[in-house]
C-alpha positions in Angstrom: 81.7 10.0 12.7 79.9 7.5 10.7 76.6 8.0 12.7 76.8 11.7 12.1 77.3 11.2 8.2 74.4 8.8 8.3 72.0 11.1 10.3 73.0 14.1 7.8 72.4 12.0 4.9 68.9 11.0 6.3 68.1 14.5 6.9 68.9 15.6 3.4 67.2 12.8 2.0 64.0 13.4 3.6 63.9 17.1 2.9 62.1 17.5 -0.5 62.8 21.2 -0.7 66.8 21.2 -0.9 66.7 22.3 -4.7 64.0 24.9 -3.8 66.3 26.3 -1.1 69.2 26.6 -3.2 67.2 28.3 -5.8 65.9 30.9 -3.5 69.5 31.7 -2.2 70.6 31.8 -5.8 67.9 34.4 -6.9 68.6 37.0 -4.5 69.8 39.5 -7.0 71.3 42.9 -6.0 68.5 44.8 -7.8 65.9 42.8 -5.9 67.5 43.4 -2.5 67.8 47.1 -3.4 64.1 47.3 -4.2 62.9 45.6 -1.2 65.2 47.9 1.1 64.7 51.0 -0.9 63.3 52.9 2.1 66.1 52.2 4.5 68.6 52.8 1.6 67.0 56.2 1.0 66.9 57.1 4.8 70.5 56.1 5.2 71.6 58.2 2.1 69.9 61.2 3.1 71.2 60.8 6.6 74.8 60.4 5.5 74.4 63.5 3.1 73.1 65.7 5.9 75.9 64.6 8.4 78.5 65.0 5.6 77.1 68.6 5.1 77.1 69.4 8.6 80.4 68.1 9.4 82.0 70.9 7.1 80.9 73.4 9.6 81.3 71.4 12.9 82.8 68.1 14.1 81.2 64.8 13.3 80.0 64.2 16.6 78.2 67.4 17.0 76.8 66.9 13.4 75.2 63.7 14.5 73.9 65.3 17.6 72.4 68.2 15.7 70.8 65.7 13.2 69.3 63.7 15.9 67.9 66.8 17.7 66.2 68.0 14.3 64.6 64.6 13.9 63.4 64.4 17.4 62.0 68.2 17.1 60.0 67.0 13.9 58.6 64.1 15.8 57.3 66.4 18.4 55.1 67.9 16.0 51.7 66.0 15.5 51.6 66.1 11.8 55.2 64.8 11.0 54.9 62.3 13.8 51.8 60.8 12.3 53.3 60.8 8.9 56.5 58.9 10.2 54.4 56.4 12.3 52.3 55.5 9.3 55.1 55.1 7.1 56.9 52.9 9.5 53.9 50.6 9.6 53.8 50.5 5.7 57.5 49.5 5.6 56.9 46.9 8.3 54.2 45.5 6.4 56.1 45.2 3.2 58.9 43.3 4.8 56.5 41.0 6.7 54.7 40.1 3.5 57.9 39.3 1.9 58.8 37.2 4.8 55.6 35.4 4.7 55.9 34.5 1.0 59.3 33.0 1.8 58.2 31.1 4.9 54.9 29.8 3.3 56.8 29.1 0.2 54.6 31.4 -2.0 57.3 31.6 -4.6 58.0 30.0 -8.0 60.0 26.8 -8.5 63.0 29.0 -9.6 62.9 30.8 -6.2 61.3 34.0 -7.2 59.2 35.9 -4.6 56.2 37.9 -5.3 57.3 41.7 -5.8 55.7 44.3 -3.5 55.2 47.1 -5.8 54.2 49.8 -3.2 52.5 50.2 0.2 50.6 53.2 1.4 48.4 53.9 4.4 44.7 53.9 4.6 42.3 54.9 7.5 42.3 51.3 9.1 45.9 50.2 8.2 47.9 49.8 5.1 47.1 48.7 1.4 49.8 46.8 -0.4 49.9 46.2 -4.1 51.8 42.9 -5.0 53.0 41.7 -8.5 52.4 37.8 -8.8 55.0 36.0 -11.0 54.2 33.0 -13.0 52.9 30.2 -10.8 51.4 32.4 -8.2 48.0 33.9 -8.0 45.5 35.7 -5.7 44.1 32.4 -4.4 47.6 31.5 -2.9 47.4 34.4 -0.7 43.6 33.7 0.2 44.5 30.3 1.1 47.0 31.8 3.5 45.1 34.7 4.9 45.7 33.5 8.6 49.3 33.5 8.2 49.2 36.9 6.6 47.2 38.4 9.3 49.5 37.1 11.9 52.5 38.1 10.1 51.5 41.6 9.8 50.3 41.9 13.5 47.0 42.9 12.2 43.5 42.1 13.2 42.3 41.5 9.8 43.7 40.9 6.2 41.8 40.9 2.9 43.1 39.9 -0.6 41.6 41.4 -3.7 42.5 40.4 -7.3 42.5 42.9 -10.0 39.6 42.6 -12.3 41.6 43.4 -15.4 45.1 42.0 -14.7 44.9 39.1 -12.5 48.6 39.0 -11.7 48.0 42.1 -9.6 46.9 41.5 -6.0 45.8 44.0 -3.5 46.3 43.3 0.4 44.4 45.4 2.8 46.1 45.0 6.2 43.5 46.2 8.9 44.7 47.3 12.1 41.8 49.2 13.7 38.0 49.8 13.4 37.2 53.3 12.9 33.5 52.7 13.6 34.2 51.3 17.2 33.7 53.5 20.1 37.0 54.9 21.6 35.6 55.1 25.2 32.3 54.2 26.9 30.3 57.3 28.0 27.9 55.9 31.0 24.3 57.6 30.7 23.2 59.5 33.8 19.8 58.1 33.5 21.0 54.7 34.6 21.9 55.9 38.1 18.3 57.0 38.5 16.7 54.1 36.9 14.7 51.9 39.3 14.9 48.2 39.0 11.7 46.7 37.5 9.5 44.9 40.2 9.4 41.0 40.0 6.5 39.4 38.6 4.4 37.7 41.2 3.7 34.0 41.0 -0.1 33.3 39.9 -2.3 32.4 42.8 -4.8 29.4 43.1 -7.9 29.7 40.8 -11.0 31.0 42.4 -14.2 29.3 42.1 -17.4 31.4 42.3 -21.0 30.0 42.8 -23.6 30.4 40.0 -27.2 31.3 40.6 -29.9 29.9 38.7 -32.2 32.4 37.3 -35.9 31.1 36.7 -37.5 31.8 33.2 -39.5 34.9 32.8 -43.3 34.5 33.1 -46.1 36.0 30.7 -48.9 37.9 31.9 -51.2 34.8 31.8 -49.2 33.3 34.6 -47.6 30.5 32.7 -43.8 30.1 31.7 -42.8 31.3 28.3 -41.2 27.9 27.6 -44.3 25.9 28.4 -46.6 27.6 25.9 -48.0 25.5 23.0 
């Protein structure tokens, strides 16, 4: 019993973030939780209202089955399916950013996390606008760019500070490259292309004999170079 108490006392003494952990737990207000889970609460409210309306004309089981069939039918259409998938990644990115701020201690000493104002889809991923509280800045997110990229399951992440309001930070989550080729199309010319001949090694040097040509003579019979 004494050994367990001593071990527990050492763990609490060696933890420099005991007060910070308590502050984080104490500052999870109802308004903050509702804002972070606003999408899920809205979907649950809409689904509950739809089931209640359908249950007036049929049983509760058939109302749930009918609502599920309508949702599956909408997901079978390409337009609503793309909209749903993109919004799903936006919601996931928002929760992952909030979780990263908690795990990487990107919060104030009072335990307040940065507030994700909105998240919208882009052509390459998602874009989130974050409100930094006092004690947090854009450089803190840039220092944890690797953790941010891994937390959002993305290939790259970029942090941009607002030029006018420095407490507003834009986080771009990049999941795909729109300029990359979707598939490789082989060229038919590659099949008929002949390999280039291998270069031949240089042979030994060839030595040719030189012929000495005598100097020309003038009409008098004497060589040109012996005339005085």
